[in-house]
N, C-alpha and C positions, 0 to 999 in steps of 0.2 A: 387637657387634664394635667394637673401638676404631678410631679414625681411622687409626692407623698400619697396623693389620691390614687395614683396608678398602683403603687405598691400595696396600698390598703385593699384595693379591689382584688388583688391576687389571693388574699387570704380572708375568708369569711370570719375566722375566729379572731383576727387581729385588726379588724377594720379601724378600731379606735386607738390602737397602739402600734401601728406599723412603724418600722424603723428603717428609714432609707439607708442608713449605714450598714444595717444587717443585710439588706437586699444587695447593696454594692459588694459586700463581702461574699455573698452567695455567688454572684456572677463572676467575681474574680477567682473563685475557687473552681470554676469550670475550666478544665484544661483546653477545651476547644474554643477557637475564636468565636465570640458571640456578641451580637448587639441586639438591642431592643428599641423599637420605635413606638410612639403613641399613635393614636388614630389621626393625628395631623402630620404624620410622617416625620416627626421630630425625634432625634435620638435621645433616649433616656439613659441607656446603659451601653458602655463600650468597654468590654473587659480587657484585662491585661494580655490575654492571649491574642486578641485581635489587634491590640496595640503593637505587639511583637510582629505579627504577620504584616500589618499594613504600614508600620512606621509612623502612624498617626496617633497622637495621645488622646486620652479621653477629654482632656481640657480643650483640645481643638475641636472635638467632634460632638460632645454632648451639648444639646441645645440647638444643634444645626440639623439640616436635612441633607448632609453631605455624605450619607452612607455609601454613595456610589463611588466616592473618590479613590478608594484602594483598588478598584476593579476596572474602571472605565475612564476614558479620556475626557468625556463630557457627561453632563447630567443625564441619567436615564434610570428607570425603576430597577431596584433590586427585587429579588424574589419576595422579600418581606413586604415591599411596597405593593406588589401585585396582589398579595394576600389581603392587604387592607382594602384594595380597590375591588374586592369581590372574588378574587382567585378564579377568574374565568379562564377556561382552557384556551380560548382564542387569544387572550392577552398573553398568557404564559407562552403559548406556541409562537407568538409574534416575536418575543424577545429571546426565547431559548431554543426554538427550532429543533424539536425532536430530541433535545438533550435532557429532557425532564421526564418525571413520572410522578404519579400520586404516591404518597407515602403509604407503605403497608402497615405502619405502626401507629401513625397519628392521623386521626380523621381530619379532612379538609386541609391537609398539609401537602407540600410539594418537595420533591428532592430533585437535584440536578447535578450534572458534572460539566465543567467547561474549563478551557484554558484562558487565563487572564494575563495578557502580556504586560499590563500595567502594574501587576502585583509583584512585589519583590524586585530583585536586581535583574533577573532574566525571565520574569514571568513564572506563574505557578499554575498547576492543575489543582482545582479545588472541587470538593464535593460539598454541597450545601443543602440545608433543609430549612424551610421557613414554615411557620405555623402561626395561626392567630392566637391571641390572648383575649379571654372574655371575662366579663364581670359575673357576679352571682346571678344576674338575670339573663345571661347568655348573650349580652351585647359585646361586640368586638371593641376592645379598648386599646388594642395595639397588636404588634406582631414581633416574634422573636426569630432570629436567623442564626443558625450555627454552621460553622464551616470546618472542614478538615483538609489539610494539605495532602493531596494524593499524588504529588509529582513523582515520588520515588516509585510508586506502584505503576503509574503510567509509563515511566521510563522503562521499567522492567517488561511491561506488556509490549511496548513498541520494539524493544530489543528482541523479544521472543518472536514477534511477527516477522521481523527482519531476518532473524536466523532461520525461521521456517521457510521464508521465501528463498533465501540463499540455498538452503538444503534442497528445496524442490528444483531450483535451477541447476544445481550441481548434479542432481540425479538424472537429469535429461540433457546435460551439456558435456560435450567433449572438451576437456580442459586445454588441450593443445591448440585446437583450431577455433574454439569458441562457437562452433556449429552445434546443433542438436545431435545427440547420439542415436545409435540404432534403436534403442528402447523407445525413444520418442518417435523415431521414423515409423515404426510399426503401428504405433497408436494413431499417428496422423494419416498414415496410408489407409487404415480402415475408415477413418472419417472422410477422407477425400473420395474414396470409392463410393461410400454411401451417399455423399452429396451429389456426385456425378450421376449415380443411379436414380436418385430421387428427382433431380431437377434437369436431367438430360443435358448436363454441361460436359464439355470436353475436359479431359484430364490426361496430361502426359507425364511419364516417368523417365528420368534420365539416370543412368549409371555412368559414373566417370571413374577412370582408373589411370593413375600415373604410369607412364611408360618407363620401363627399366629402373624402377625405384630401388630394387635390391642392389643394382650396380651403384646407385648414388650412395646408399648406406655403406657398401663395401669399400668404395673409393674414398669418400670424404668423411665418413663417420656418421654416427646416429644423430649428433647434434645438428649437422648440416641437413640430414634427412628430416629431422623435426622441423627445421626452418623451412624446408621445401613444402612440407605438409601444411604448416601454418600459413605460408604464402599462398598456396593453392586455395585454402579455405577462405582467405581474405578476398582473393580474386573471384571466387564463386559468389560470395556475399555481395560483392560490388556489382555483379551482373544481374541480380534478382530484382523483380518488381515487388510491390507491397504484398501481394497475395502469395508469392512463391515462397518456398521454404527449402532449405538445404541441410544435409545431414552428413556426418562422417559415418559411413556405413560399416567400415572396419578396415584397419590397416591403411593402405593407400587408396582405398575405394570410397567414393562419395556418391550420394544420391540427391536428386532434386525433384520435388513435386511441383508441377506446374498446373494449377487449377485453371479452368477456362482457356486452355491452350492446346491446340492440336499439334500434330507432329511437325508441320511446317514451322510453326512458331517455336517449337522446342529446338529444332535444328538451328534456327537463327541464333537463339540464346547459347546453345552448346558451342557453336562455332566461334561465337564472340569470346566465350570463356577460353576456348583453346587458343585463339589468337593472342589473347592477353597473356596467357601463361607462356606461350612460345617466345613472346617478345620481352618477357620479364627476366631480368638477371638476378639470380640468388647468389649472394657472396659466400664463397666457401672459406676464404680468408682474404687478407688485404690484397693478394695478388691473383686470386682465382675466383672466377664466377662459374655458376652452374646454370645451364639452360635445360629445362625439362619440358616434356610434352605430355599430352594425355589423350586417351581414346574415350569415346562416348558411345553408349548404347541407349537407344530411345525406343519407347513404345507408347501407344495411346490406349486409353481405356475403351473396351468394347462391351456391348451389352452382354451380361452374363459373367463378366470377369469377377474374380475374387482376388484377394491379395496374392495368393499362390500363383495364379495364372498370369497376372500382370508382372510379378517379379520374374517369373520364368522367361517371359518374352524379352524383358529389359536385359536380363542376364545373357540370353542368347544373342541379342544385338551387340552387347559389349564383347562377347566372345568372338563374334564375327569381325568386329572392329579390330580386335587384337590380332586375329588371323590375317587381316588385310594389310597390316603394317602399323607403324606408329602414327600418332597424331591424326586421327580420322574419326568420323562419325558414321554410325550405321543405325538403320531403323528396321525393326521387325513389326509388321502390322498384325 
């Protein structure tokens, strides 16, 4: 269909006196990037806003079927093309994969959002709507697609998501050691006990406490004390398996949850961590190193345990380790 015929079909009252230049002016006055294609998928209108978005002039685009060029590396249907091809959900889903929805305002129209790496200098997020254009008899004679650049909104959304993720992590993470904090420990302890109760899996709990930590702070200062805590946290993390989790319980005391691990397995892990700590030199200054050790108390989940009873036994085991001397592991069944 020629441009004049197409324009005339848009207005019943002006079939005989349609003015292509007027239609061109109308489309150019639309602030949103807009293009129109006829039922042969040939571009009839390419307004100034889409020229600015795409960097492609109307002289290059009108009369071609290159409407894909601003958005994709190789030819493929735009949303307007799919409208002309019947607007079948399966076809739209194939190309836009759950990034689309039917329009709430325009019957038989689709809306979508997507990131287009080929658009602009660094890619753009675009929201776009495509709808059919019909003559007076209801026959589809073309399609119109309008776009809006939503990159700024998307950037703000992503920054908000990242901030929320960071805040969540900070709320459950000890800033010094990078381990989870006591708040997270109590949450995970409840879940671990429930899992062991439901699936009859073993669960061990370890409490670890640095020996003579007050002396380290008093002798070398709190900066060295913090370095010792940070080092201990790193050594604990290095000794864990995928399903294990470690926490800074408070001060110089740490906790480890060991799902599917009995006391024998927990003893092996605890002794390995103690060995690594004993053999690790923490620099106090360029001439002085600090060697520290830790005691460990271990208990294993028993039928009928709740967090209070499990914590009490682990704490008793740690107290017994402290009474027995430095750098040792004790178990309370």
